[in-house]
N, CA, C and O atoms as a GROMACS GRO file, in nm:
protein
  568
    1MET      N    1   0.481  -0.284  -2.401
    1MET     CA    2   0.558  -0.212  -2.320
    1MET      C    3   0.635  -0.292  -2.232
    1MET      O    4   0.558  -0.365  -2.170
    2GLY      N    5   0.754  -0.312  -2.199
    2GLY     CA    6   0.833  -0.435  -2.118
    2GLY      C    7   0.874  -0.368  -2.015
    2GLY      O    8   0.923  -0.255  -2.016
    3TYR      N    9   0.851  -0.446  -1.911
    3TYR     CA   10   0.953  -0.387  -1.825
    3TYR      C   11   1.078  -0.420  -1.793
    3TYR      O   12   1.109  -0.539  -1.801
    4ARG      N   13   1.177  -0.323  -1.752
    4ARG     CA   14   1.319  -0.365  -1.736
    4ARG      C   15   1.337  -0.313  -1.571
    4ARG      O   16   1.282  -0.227  -1.502
    5LYS      N   17   1.436  -0.405  -1.550
    5LYS     CA   18   1.527  -0.356  -1.410
    5LYS      C   19   1.576  -0.242  -1.418
    5LYS      O   20   1.606  -0.206  -1.532
    6CYS      N   21   1.599  -0.156  -1.317
    6CYS     CA   22   1.686  -0.029  -1.338
    6CYS      C   23   1.829  -0.087  -1.243
    6CYS      O   24   1.824  -0.161  -1.144
    7GLN      N   25   1.950  -0.030  -1.305
    7GLN     CA   26   2.030  -0.064  -1.246
    7GLN      C   27   2.067   0.006  -1.137
    7GLN      O   28   2.041   0.125  -1.153
    8ASN      N   29   2.123  -0.020  -1.020
    8ASN     CA   30   2.117   0.058  -0.922
    8ASN      C   31   2.254   0.038  -0.841
    8ASN      O   32   2.272  -0.008  -0.728
    9SER      N   33   2.338   0.084  -0.928
    9SER     CA   34   2.498   0.123  -0.924
    9SER      C   35   2.538   0.000  -0.821
    9SER      O   36   2.560   0.040  -0.707
   10GLY      N   37   2.549  -0.115  -0.837
   10GLY     CA   38   2.613  -0.216  -0.737
   10GLY      C   39   2.536  -0.243  -0.653
   10GLY      O   40   2.543  -0.358  -0.607
   11MET      N   41   2.446  -0.160  -0.604
   11MET     CA   42   2.382  -0.134  -0.449
   11MET      C   43   2.290  -0.289  -0.473
   11MET      O   44   2.257  -0.338  -0.580
   12ALA      N   45   2.266  -0.340  -0.340
   12ALA     CA   46   2.214  -0.479  -0.326
   12ALA      C   47   2.051  -0.391  -0.316
   12ALA      O   48   2.022  -0.277  -0.277
   13SER      N   49   1.965  -0.508  -0.373
   13SER     CA   50   1.831  -0.468  -0.400
   13SER      C   51   1.770  -0.475  -0.238
   13SER      O   52   1.827  -0.561  -0.172
   14LYS      N   53   1.650  -0.389  -0.155
   14LYS     CA   54   1.638  -0.405  -0.082
   14LYS      C   55   1.493  -0.518  -0.068
   14LYS      O   56   1.452  -0.561   0.039
   15LYS      N   57   1.447  -0.541  -0.175
   15LYS     CA   58   1.346  -0.580  -0.207
   15LYS      C   59   1.266  -0.671  -0.048
   15LYS      O   60   1.316  -0.737   0.043
   16SER      N   61   1.145  -0.634  -0.077
   16SER     CA   62   1.040  -0.718   0.050
   16SER      C   63   0.916  -0.731  -0.030
   16SER      O   64   0.886  -0.650  -0.117
   17SER      N   65   0.848  -0.829   0.000
   17SER     CA   66   0.691  -0.805  -0.047
   17SER      C   67   0.605  -0.734   0.010
   17SER      O   68   0.512  -0.675  -0.044
   18THR      N   69   0.639  -0.736   0.154
   18THR     CA   70   0.537  -0.680   0.214
   18THR      C   71   0.558  -0.562   0.353
   18THR      O   72   0.481  -0.488   0.416
   19GLY      N   73   0.688  -0.589   0.356
   19GLY     CA   74   0.679  -0.467   0.482
   19GLY      C   75   0.817  -0.413   0.481
   19GLY      O   76   0.893  -0.418   0.578
   20PRO      N   77   0.841  -0.368   0.379
   20PRO     CA   78   0.981  -0.288   0.369
   20PRO      C   79   0.959  -0.132   0.479
   20PRO      O   80   0.850  -0.081   0.505
   21ASP      N   81   1.069  -0.093   0.517
   21ASP     CA   82   1.081   0.068   0.576
   21ASP      C   83   1.018   0.150   0.451
   21ASP      O   84   1.085   0.167   0.349
   22LEU      N   85   0.890   0.198   0.461
   22LEU     CA   86   0.878   0.333   0.371
   22LEU      C   87   0.856   0.492   0.454
   22LEU      O   88   0.776   0.527   0.541
   23SER      N   89   0.941   0.549   0.398
   23SER     CA   90   0.891   0.687   0.400
   23SER      C   91   0.775   0.733   0.419
   23SER      O   92   0.688   0.683   0.347
   24LYS      N   93   0.734   0.835   0.511
   24LYS     CA   94   0.584   0.913   0.447
   24LYS      C   95   0.546   0.949   0.306
   24LYS      O   96   0.439   0.919   0.252
   25ARG      N   97   0.642   1.016   0.256
   25ARG     CA   98   0.651   1.046   0.108
   25ARG      C   99   0.662   0.915   0.047
   25ARG      O  100   0.578   0.920  -0.042
   26GLU      N  101   0.712   0.813   0.044
   26GLU     CA  102   0.696   0.669  -0.007
   26GLU      C  103   0.574   0.611  -0.047
   26GLU      O  104   0.532   0.557  -0.150
   27ARG      N  105   0.520   0.643   0.089
   27ARG     CA  106   0.386   0.586   0.083
   27ARG      C  107   0.275   0.647   0.001
   27ARG      O  108   0.193   0.598  -0.077
   28GLN      N  109   0.306   0.808   0.055
   28GLN     CA  110   0.187   0.867  -0.065
   28GLN      C  111   0.200   0.863  -0.184
   28GLN      O  112   0.102   0.883  -0.256
   29ILE      N  113   0.333   0.834  -0.240
   29ILE     CA  114   0.346   0.776  -0.396
   29ILE      C  115   0.297   0.597  -0.394
   29ILE      O  116   0.263   0.552  -0.503
   30LEU      N  117   0.296   0.542  -0.323
   30LEU     CA  118   0.251   0.433  -0.357
   30LEU      C  119   0.097   0.433  -0.352
   30LEU      O  120   0.027   0.378  -0.437
   31ASP      N  121   0.040   0.511  -0.222
   31ASP     CA  122  -0.105   0.529  -0.235
   31ASP      C  123  -0.152   0.590  -0.385
   31ASP      O  124  -0.250   0.549  -0.446
   32VAL      N  125  -0.073   0.683  -0.426
   32VAL     CA  126  -0.087   0.742  -0.565
   32VAL      C  127  -0.109   0.613  -0.702
   32VAL      O  128  -0.190   0.593  -0.793
   33LEU      N  129  -0.002   0.558  -0.657
   33LEU     CA  130   0.005   0.428  -0.766
   33LEU      C  131  -0.127   0.363  -0.760
   33LEU      O  132  -0.210   0.344  -0.849
   34TYR      N  133  -0.127   0.330  -0.624
   34TYR     CA  134  -0.261   0.202  -0.608
   34TYR      C  135  -0.372   0.254  -0.648
   34TYR      O  136  -0.452   0.179  -0.704
   35GLU      N  137  -0.401   0.373  -0.633
   35GLU     CA  138  -0.533   0.446  -0.687
   35GLU      C  139  -0.555   0.454  -0.857
   35GLU      O  140  -0.647   0.409  -0.926
   36LEU      N  141  -0.455   0.516  -0.888
   36LEU     CA  142  -0.404   0.526  -1.053
   36LEU      C  143  -0.366   0.400  -1.119
   36LEU      O  144  -0.389   0.392  -1.239
   37GLY      N  145  -0.302   0.285  -1.051
   37GLY     CA  146  -0.234   0.167  -1.103
   37GLY      C  147  -0.135   0.188  -1.248
   37GLY      O  148  -0.086   0.086  -1.296
   38THR      N  149  -0.110   0.300  -1.305
   38THR     CA  150   0.009   0.347  -1.331
   38THR      C  151   0.002   0.509  -1.374
   38THR      O  152  -0.084   0.590  -1.410
   39ALA      N  153   0.169   0.506  -1.346
   39ALA     CA  154   0.118   0.662  -1.352
   39ALA      C  155   0.289   0.705  -1.409
   39ALA      O  156   0.379   0.622  -1.416
   40SER      N  157   0.300   0.834  -1.440
   40SER     CA  158   0.438   0.887  -1.502
   40SER      C  159   0.460   0.944  -1.349
   40SER      O  160   0.385   0.931  -1.252
   41ALA      N  161   0.596   1.015  -1.357
   41ALA     CA  162   0.669   1.070  -1.236
   41ALA      C  163   0.566   1.230  -1.243
   41ALA      O  164   0.494   1.243  -1.144
   42ALA      N  165   0.556   1.320  -1.326
   42ALA     CA  166   0.490   1.369  -1.333
   42ALA      C  167   0.351   1.369  -1.291
   42ALA      O  168   0.308   1.453  -1.211
   43GLU      N  169   0.279   1.275  -1.344
   43GLU     CA  170   0.149   1.273  -1.269
   43GLU      C  171   0.130   1.223  -1.125
   43GLU      O  172   0.017   1.222  -1.077
   44ILE      N  173   0.210   1.193  -1.072
   44ILE     CA  174   0.230   1.154  -0.930
   44ILE      C  175   0.266   1.255  -0.854
   44ILE      O  176   0.231   1.274  -0.737
   45HIS      N  177   0.344   1.329  -0.929
   45HIS     CA  178   0.377   1.463  -0.865
   45HIS      C  179   0.265   1.586  -0.825
   45HIS      O  180   0.259   1.662  -0.729
   46THR      N  181   0.177   1.568  -0.948
   46THR     CA  182   0.043   1.627  -0.965
   46THR      C  183  -0.042   1.597  -0.825
   46THR      O  184  -0.089   1.680  -0.748
   47ALA      N  185  -0.046   1.442  -0.817
   47ALA     CA  186  -0.159   1.419  -0.747
   47ALA      C  187  -0.109   1.412  -0.575
   47ALA      O  188  -0.209   1.397  -0.505
   48ILE      N  189  -0.023   1.416  -0.520
   48ILE     CA  190   0.034   1.416  -0.409
   48ILE      C  191  -0.012   1.582  -0.326
   48ILE      O  192   0.012   1.696  -0.363
   49PRO      N  193  -0.060   1.548  -0.249
   49PRO     CA  194  -0.093   1.663  -0.148
   49PRO      C  195   0.041   1.724  -0.097
   49PRO      O  196   0.132   1.657  -0.048
   50ASN      N  197   0.042   1.890  -0.119
   50ASN     CA  198   0.153   1.913  -0.073
   50ASN      C  199   0.282   1.862  -0.118
   50ASN      O  200   0.365   1.830  -0.034
   51PRO      N  201   0.304   1.852  -0.224
   51PRO     CA  202   0.402   1.769  -0.264
   51PRO      C  203   0.545   1.837  -0.296
   51PRO      O  204   0.574   1.954  -0.320
   52PRO      N  205   0.621   1.721  -0.287
   52PRO     CA  206   0.788   1.783  -0.259
   52PRO      C  207   0.820   1.854  -0.432
   52PRO      O  208   0.735   1.908  -0.503
   53THR      N  209   0.928   1.838  -0.457
   53THR     CA  210   0.962   1.901  -0.578
   53THR      C  211   0.953   1.791  -0.663
   53THR      O  212   0.920   1.690  -0.602
   54TYR      N  213   0.974   1.772  -0.799
   54TYR     CA  214   0.938   1.729  -0.897
   54TYR      C  215   1.087   1.604  -0.921
   54TYR      O  216   1.091   1.491  -0.970
   55THR      N  217   1.184   1.686  -0.868
   55THR     CA  218   1.344   1.580  -0.834
   55THR      C  219   1.301   1.502  -0.703
   55THR      O  220   1.320   1.380  -0.714
   56ALA      N  221   1.267   1.527  -0.624
   56ALA     CA  222   1.232   1.454  -0.497
   56ALA      C  223   1.104   1.342  -0.510
   56ALA      O  224   1.084   1.239  -0.445
   57VAL      N  225   1.029   1.403  -0.618
   57VAL     CA  226   0.924   1.231  -0.649
   57VAL      C  227   1.040   1.161  -0.717
   57VAL      O  228   1.072   1.059  -0.656
   58ARG      N  229   1.110   1.183  -0.820
   58ARG     CA  230   1.156   1.101  -0.933
   58ARG      C  231   1.286   1.016  -0.812
   58ARG      O  232   1.332   0.902  -0.826
   59THR      N  233   1.315   1.108  -0.710
   59THR     CA  234   1.389   1.033  -0.633
   59THR      C  235   1.346   0.926  -0.519
   59THR      O  236   1.412   0.835  -0.469
   60HIS      N  237   1.230   0.961  -0.497
   60HIS     CA  238   1.162   0.863  -0.416
   60HIS      C  239   1.125   0.713  -0.481
   60HIS      O  240   1.138   0.600  -0.432
   61LEU      N  241   1.078   0.753  -0.600
   61LEU     CA  242   1.059   0.674  -0.699
   61LEU      C  243   1.170   0.555  -0.717
   61LEU      O  244   1.149   0.434  -0.706
   62THR      N  245   1.301   0.627  -0.750
   62THR     CA  246   1.404   0.500  -0.763
   62THR      C  247   1.387   0.416  -0.628
   62THR      O  248   1.369   0.296  -0.606
   63ASN      N  249   1.403   0.546  -0.536
   63ASN     CA  250   1.425   0.409  -0.392
   63ASN      C  251   1.287   0.311  -0.379
   63ASN      O  252   1.302   0.196  -0.339
   64LEU      N  253   1.201   0.342  -0.402
   64LEU     CA  254   1.117   0.258  -0.369
   64LEU      C  255   1.085   0.125  -0.502
   64LEU      O  256   1.021   0.021  -0.493
   65GLU      N  257   1.158   0.182  -0.616
   65GLU     CA  258   1.196   0.066  -0.702
   65GLU      C  259   1.328  -0.037  -0.665
   65GLU      O  260   1.346  -0.146  -0.720
   66GLU      N  261   1.407   0.014  -0.570
   66GLU     CA  262   1.525  -0.054  -0.504
   66GLU      C  263   1.480  -0.109  -0.405
   66GLU      O  264   1.552  -0.202  -0.367
   67LYS      N  265   1.390  -0.092  -0.344
   67LYS     CA  266   1.292  -0.181  -0.252
   67LYS      C  267   1.192  -0.271  -0.269
   67LYS      O  268   1.116  -0.318  -0.185
   68GLY      N  269   1.199  -0.293  -0.411
   68GLY     CA  270   1.118  -0.365  -0.476
   68GLY      C  271   0.965  -0.335  -0.469
   68GLY      O  272   0.893  -0.434  -0.484
   69GLN      N  273   0.917  -0.242  -0.454
   69GLN     CA  274   0.761  -0.182  -0.443
   69GLN      C  275   0.714  -0.131  -0.581
   69GLN      O  276   0.597  -0.141  -0.620
   70VAL      N  277   0.804  -0.083  -0.643
   70VAL     CA  278   0.757  -0.012  -0.771
   70VAL      C  279   0.839  -0.057  -0.915
   70VAL      O  280   0.960  -0.061  -0.937
   71LYS      N  281   0.750  -0.083  -0.981
   71LYS     CA  282   0.843  -0.131  -1.162
   71LYS      C  283   0.822  -0.008  -1.253
   71LYS      O  284   0.732   0.071  -1.224
   72PHE      N  285   0.895   0.010  -1.354
   72PHE     CA  286   0.863   0.056  -1.455
   72PHE      C  287   0.895   0.038  -1.593
   72PHE      O  288   0.975  -0.042  -1.640
   73ALA      N  289   0.832   0.110  -1.646
   73ALA     CA  290   0.828   0.047  -1.828
   73ALA      C  291   0.824   0.192  -1.912
   73ALA      O  292   0.729   0.270  -1.915
   74LYS      N  293   0.932   0.204  -1.968
   74LYS     CA  294   0.962   0.335  -2.064
   74LYS      C  295   0.851   0.325  -2.153
   74LYS      O  296   0.777   0.230  -2.181
   75ASP      N  297   0.857   0.462  -2.198
   75ASP     CA  298   0.715   0.467  -2.273
   75ASP      C  299   0.761   0.630  -2.354
   75ASP      O  300   0.725   0.745  -2.330
   76GLY      N  301   0.870   0.562  -2.474
   76GLY     CA  302   0.930   0.694  -2.501
   76GLY      C  303   1.052   0.776  -2.444
   76GLY      O  304   1.164   0.728  -2.430
   77ALA      N  305   1.023   0.886  -2.416
   77ALA     CA  306   1.091   0.939  -2.293
   77ALA      C  307   1.059   0.954  -2.136
   77ALA      O  308   1.134   0.987  -2.044
   78LYS      N  309   0.952   0.925  -2.136
   78LYS     CA  310   0.907   0.883  -1.983
   78LYS      C  311   0.869   0.715  -1.944
   78LYS      O  312   0.845   0.620  -2.018
   79TYR      N  313   0.874   0.724  -1.802
   79TYR     CA  314   0.888   0.643  -1.761
   79TYR      C  315   0.759   0.611  -1.666
   79TYR      O  316   0.711   0.703  -1.599
   80ILE      N  317   0.710   0.495  -1.663
   80ILE     CA  318   0.554   0.480  -1.658
   80ILE      C  319   0.567   0.395  -1.529
   80ILE      O  320   0.623   0.286  -1.531
   81TYR      N  321   0.508   0.456  -1.407
   81TYR     CA  322   0.553   0.344  -1.293
   81TYR      C  323   0.451   0.277  -1.231
   81TYR      O  324   0.355   0.351  -1.251
   82SER      N  325   0.414   0.187  -1.171
   82SER     CA  326   0.345   0.084  -1.125
   82SER      C  327   0.385   0.004  -0.966
   82SER      O  328   0.494   0.013  -0.908
   83PRO      N  329   0.284  -0.061  -0.926
   83PRO     CA  330   0.343  -0.111  -0.792
   83PRO      C  331   0.346  -0.209  -0.824
   83PRO      O  332   0.276  -0.240  -0.921
   84THR      N  333   0.428  -0.310  -0.760
   84THR     CA  334   0.468  -0.483  -0.778
   84THR      C  335   0.403  -0.541  -0.711
   84THR      O  336   0.365  -0.653  -0.748
   85VAL      N  337   0.352  -0.475  -0.550
   85VAL     CA  338   0.290  -0.571  -0.462
   85VAL      C  339   0.122  -0.550  -0.475
   85VAL      O  340   0.058  -0.445  -0.462
   86PRO      N  341   0.077  -0.680  -0.502
   86PRO     CA  342  -0.061  -0.630  -0.458
   86PRO      C  343  -0.119  -0.538  -0.384
   86PRO      O  344  -0.046  -0.508  -0.289
   87LYS      N  345  -0.252  -0.462  -0.386
   87LYS     CA  346  -0.280  -0.373  -0.290
   87LYS      C  347  -0.342  -0.436  -0.168
   87LYS      O  348  -0.322  -0.389  -0.057
   88THR      N  349  -0.416  -0.542  -0.187
   88THR     CA  350  -0.458  -0.668  -0.127
   88THR      C  351  -0.341  -0.732  -0.042
   88THR      O  352  -0.382  -0.789   0.059
   89GLU      N  353  -0.236  -0.734  -0.057
   89GLU     CA  354  -0.136  -0.803   0.014
   89GLU      C  355  -0.071  -0.680   0.088
   89GLU      O  356  -0.032  -0.706   0.202
   90VAL      N  357  -0.054  -0.564   0.051
   90VAL     CA  358   0.003  -0.467   0.122
   90VAL      C  359  -0.085  -0.430   0.253
   90VAL      O  360  -0.033  -0.414   0.364
   91ALA      N  361  -0.223  -0.418   0.227
   91ALA     CA  362  -0.312  -0.406   0.311
   91ALA      C  363  -0.344  -0.528   0.418
   91ALA      O  364  -0.409  -0.540   0.522
   92ARG      N  365  -0.302  -0.568   0.377
   92ARG     CA  366  -0.280  -0.763   0.482
   92ARG      C  367  -0.184  -0.742   0.578
   92ARG      O  368  -0.210  -0.766   0.697
   93SER      N  369  -0.055  -0.695   0.536
   93SER     CA  370   0.049  -0.665   0.618
   93SER      C  371   0.055  -0.570   0.696
   93SER      O  372   0.134  -0.571   0.791
   94MET      N  373  -0.012  -0.487   0.678
   94MET     CA  374  -0.025  -0.348   0.782
   94MET      C  375  -0.137  -0.353   0.818
   94MET      O  376  -0.156  -0.269   0.906
   95MET      N  377  -0.218  -0.406   0.796
   95MET     CA  378  -0.358  -0.488   0.938
   95MET      C  379  -0.287  -0.567   0.996
   95MET      O  380  -0.296  -0.552   1.118
   96ASP      N  381  -0.185  -0.684   0.953
   96ASP     CA  382  -0.127  -0.761   1.076
   96ASP      C  383  -0.062  -0.690   1.160
   96ASP      O  384  -0.093  -0.697   1.279
   97ASN      N  385   0.055  -0.598   1.114
   97ASN     CA  386   0.126  -0.479   1.204
   97ASN      C  387   0.051  -0.390   1.276
   97ASN      O  388   0.102  -0.328   1.369
   98LEU      N  389  -0.070  -0.375   1.243
   98LEU     CA  390  -0.144  -0.246   1.324
   98LEU      C  391  -0.227  -0.345   1.429
   98LEU      O  392  -0.254  -0.294   1.537
   99VAL      N  393  -0.265  -0.473   1.409
   99VAL     CA  394  -0.320  -0.580   1.485
   99VAL      C  395  -0.243  -0.593   1.577
   99VAL      O  396  -0.282  -0.608   1.693
  100LYS      N  397  -0.110  -0.589   1.538
  100LYS     CA  398   0.026  -0.679   1.703
  100LYS      C  399   0.058  -0.548   1.744
  100LYS      O  400   0.068  -0.545   1.867
  101THR      N  401   0.081  -0.426   1.686
  101THR     CA  402   0.145  -0.286   1.783
  101THR      C  403   0.035  -0.268   1.867
  101THR      O  404   0.051  -0.283   1.988
  102PHE      N  405  -0.110  -0.229   1.807
  102PHE     CA  406  -0.144  -0.123   1.849
  102PHE      C  407  -0.316  -0.202   1.921
  102PHE      O  408  -0.403  -0.129   1.969
  103PHE      N  409  -0.329  -0.336   1.914
  103PHE     CA  410  -0.435  -0.422   1.984
  103PHE      C  411  -0.409  -0.547   2.041
  103PHE      O  412  -0.489  -0.639   2.058
  104GLU      N  413  -0.258  -0.542   2.076
  104GLU     CA  414  -0.224  -0.667   2.170
  104GLU      C  415  -0.247  -0.788   2.098
  104GLU      O  416  -0.249  -0.885   2.174
  105ASN      N  417  -0.269  -0.822   1.956
  105ASN     CA  418  -0.271  -0.917   1.864
  105ASN      C  419  -0.425  -0.973   1.879
  105ASN      O  420  -0.458  -1.089   1.856
  106ASN      N  421  -0.511  -0.868   1.923
  106ASN     CA  422  -0.608  -0.913   1.954
  106ASN      C  423  -0.735  -0.848   1.865
  106ASN      O  424  -0.774  -0.732   1.881
  107VAL      N  425  -0.801  -0.961   1.750
  107VAL     CA  426  -0.850  -0.899   1.632
  107VAL      C  427  -1.027  -0.839   1.721
  107VAL      O  428  -1.087  -0.738   1.684
  108GLU      N  429  -1.062  -0.908   1.804
  108GLU     CA  430  -1.168  -0.875   1.917
  108GLU      C  431  -1.154  -0.698   1.934
  108GLU      O  432  -1.256  -0.630   1.929
  109LEU      N  433  -1.035  -0.645   1.951
  109LEU     CA  434  -1.016  -0.552   2.017
  109LEU      C  435  -1.009  -0.459   1.885
  109LEU      O  436  -1.056  -0.346   1.901
  110VAL      N  437  -0.958  -0.490   1.755
  110VAL     CA  438  -0.990  -0.412   1.630
  110VAL      C  439  -1.163  -0.424   1.633
  110VAL      O  440  -1.225  -0.332   1.686
  111VAL      N  441  -1.226  -0.523   1.584
  111VAL     CA  442  -1.351  -0.512   1.569
  111VAL      C  443  -1.453  -0.419   1.621
  111VAL      O  444  -1.536  -0.356   1.556
  112ALA      N  445  -1.427  -0.422   1.791
  112ALA     CA  446  -1.443  -0.342   1.911
  112ALA      C  447  -1.461  -0.159   1.885
  112ALA      O  448  -1.551  -0.075   1.888
  113SER      N  449  -1.328  -0.166   1.862
  113SER     CA  450  -1.314  -0.038   1.814
  113SER      C  451  -1.328   0.022   1.698
  113SER      O  452  -1.322   0.145   1.697
  114LEU      N  453  -1.353  -0.060   1.558
  114LEU     CA  454  -1.404  -0.010   1.457
  114LEU      C  455  -1.578   0.030   1.477
  114LEU      O  456  -1.637   0.134   1.448
  115VAL      N  457  -1.626  -0.096   1.536
  115VAL     CA  458  -1.805  -0.079   1.558
  115VAL      C  459  -1.836   0.015   1.639
  115VAL      O  460  -1.943   0.074   1.625
  116ASP      N  461  -1.723   0.055   1.766
  116ASP     CA  462  -1.790   0.151   1.855
  116ASP      C  463  -1.757   0.295   1.841
  116ASP      O  464  -1.781   0.388   1.918
  117ARG      N  465  -1.694   0.295   1.721
  117ARG     CA  466  -1.654   0.411   1.670
  117ARG      C  467  -1.809   0.549   1.638
  117ARG      O  468  -1.886   0.512   1.549
  118LYS      N  469  -1.826   0.616   1.670
  118LYS     CA  470  -1.899   0.695   1.611
  118LYS      C  471  -1.924   0.730   1.443
  118LYS      O  472  -2.024   0.717   1.373
  119GLU      N  473  -1.771   0.785   1.409
  119GLU     CA  474  -1.788   0.837   1.263
  119GLU      C  475  -1.799   0.702   1.209
  119GLU      O  476  -1.773   0.704   1.088
  120SER      N  477  -1.838   0.543   1.268
  120SER     CA  478  -1.825   0.467   1.133
  120SER      C  479  -1.948   0.419   1.082
  120SER      O  480  -1.977   0.342   0.990
  121GLN      N  481  -2.027   0.495   1.180
  121GLN     CA  482  -2.169   0.475   1.114
  121GLN      C  483  -2.174   0.357   1.035
  121GLN      O  484  -2.156   0.354   0.914
  122ILE      N  485  -2.205   0.245   1.119
  122ILE     CA  486  -2.194   0.122   1.036
  122ILE      C  487  -2.374   0.138   1.024
  122ILE      O  488  -2.445   0.214   1.090
  123SER      N  489  -2.416   0.034   0.916
  123SER     CA  490  -2.535   0.022   0.900
  123SER      C  491  -2.617  -0.097   0.905
  123SER      O  492  -2.550  -0.201   0.895
  124PRO      N  493  -2.690  -0.107   0.913
  124PRO     CA  494  -2.743  -0.268   0.976
  124PRO      C  495  -2.714  -0.372   0.859
  124PRO      O  496  -2.700  -0.485   0.905
  125GLU      N  497  -2.704  -0.366   0.755
  125GLU     CA  498  -2.670  -0.412   0.623
  125GLU      C  499  -2.503  -0.441   0.650
  125GLU      O  500  -2.447  -0.550   0.634
  126GLN      N  501  -2.454  -0.344   0.685
  126GLN     CA  502  -2.298  -0.367   0.738
  126GLN      C  503  -2.292  -0.482   0.862
  126GLN      O  504  -2.207  -0.569   0.846
  127LEU      N  505  -2.359  -0.488   0.962
  127LEU     CA  506  -2.324  -0.550   1.063
  127LEU      C  507  -2.398  -0.703   1.023
  127LEU      O  508  -2.345  -0.808   1.059
  128ASP      N  509  -2.527  -0.700   0.942
  128ASP     CA  510  -2.584  -0.846   0.911
  128ASP      C  511  -2.453  -0.911   0.862
  128ASP      O  512  -2.410  -1.017   0.908
  129ARG      N  513  -2.386  -0.830   0.754
  129ARG     CA  514  -2.283  -0.895   0.651
  129ARG      C  515  -2.138  -0.900   0.772
  129ARG      O  516  -2.053  -0.986   0.748
  130LEU      N  517  -2.124  -0.842   0.850
  130LEU     CA  518  -2.013  -0.868   0.978
  130LEU      C  519  -2.049  -0.988   1.046
  130LEU      O  520  -1.960  -1.063   1.087
  131ALA      N  521  -2.209  -1.024   1.068
  131ALA     CA  522  -2.237  -1.114   1.136
  131ALA      C  523  -2.191  -1.283   1.044
  131ALA      O  524  -2.128  -1.380   1.087
  132GLU      N  525  -2.249  -1.262   0.916
  132GLU     CA  526  -2.238  -1.351   0.849
  132GLU      C  527  -2.051  -1.381   0.818
  132GLU      O  528  -2.022  -1.494   0.778
  133ILE      N  529  -1.991  -1.329   0.827
  133ILE     CA  530  -1.850  -1.310   0.805
  133ILE      C  531  -1.790  -1.391   0.951
  133ILE      O  532  -1.702  -1.477   0.958
  134ILE      N  533  -1.851  -1.345   1.034
  134ILE     CA  534  -1.806  -1.432   1.199
  134ILE      C  535  -1.903  -1.546   1.191
  134ILE      O  536  -1.877  -1.620   1.286
  135ASP      N  537  -1.977  -1.581   1.139
  135ASP     CA  538  -2.046  -1.700   1.142
  135ASP      C  539  -1.955  -1.810   1.068
  135ASP      O  540  -1.904  -1.913   1.114
  136GLN      N  541  -1.952  -1.748   0.923
  136GLN     CA  542  -1.856  -1.831   0.852
  136GLN      C  543  -1.704  -1.897   0.913
  136GLN      O  544  -1.661  -2.011   0.893
  137ALA      N  545  -1.641  -1.787   0.992
  137ALA     CA  546  -1.523  -1.834   1.040
  137ALA      C  547  -1.566  -1.910   1.147
  137ALA      O  548  -1.516  -2.022   1.155
  138ARG      N  549  -1.637  -1.881   1.221
  138ARG     CA  550  -1.672  -1.985   1.331
  138ARG      C  551  -1.700  -2.131   1.264
  138ARG      O  552  -1.648  -2.225   1.322
  139LYS      N  553  -1.769  -2.156   1.160
  139LYS     CA  554  -1.788  -2.332   1.096
  139LYS      C  555  -1.660  -2.364   1.061
  139LYS      O  556  -1.615  -2.478   1.074
  140ALA      N  557  -1.579  -2.241   1.005
  140ALA     CA  558  -1.437  -2.287   0.912
  140ALA      C  559  -1.341  -2.313   1.046
  140ALA      O  560  -1.225  -2.345   1.022
  141GLY      N  561  -1.380  -2.302   1.177
  141GLY     CA  562  -1.302  -2.382   1.299
  141GLY      C  563  -1.188  -2.262   1.335
  141GLY      O  564  -1.080  -2.292   1.385
  142GLN      N  565  -1.224  -2.119   1.303
  142GLN     CA  566  -1.091  -2.017   1.272
  142GLN      C  567  -1.115  -1.923   1.453
  142GLN      O  568  -1.038  -1.833   1.486
   0.00000   0.00000   0.00000
């Protein structure tokens, strides 16, 4: 199953590997694709809570393709979509933005916020692992 680039009516591609402006629906679609790996528009439509129309899902997929966030392969009459940017790369970019925007670019505030939350319910084992990560970072000179 080979991937091909969709023609976009002469419009310039808005590709960005880590930080395009995405709508809430586009993010929902990407979440589904990250969960499923690959999916048809119909499968995506079914997986979205309170989904828009099927046609709207197809339109969002076209927009995501133009933004370089998804690719597709033709499988008979169906298009099978998959994300183009690894989930870890997107997560890193989103985390960087979150830390910068809401935590004054201070990782300590982020960790304190996560550890202090009652909802976190961090186990002693998780706290030990966090301590190991901090020790490794200290030894690496970070």
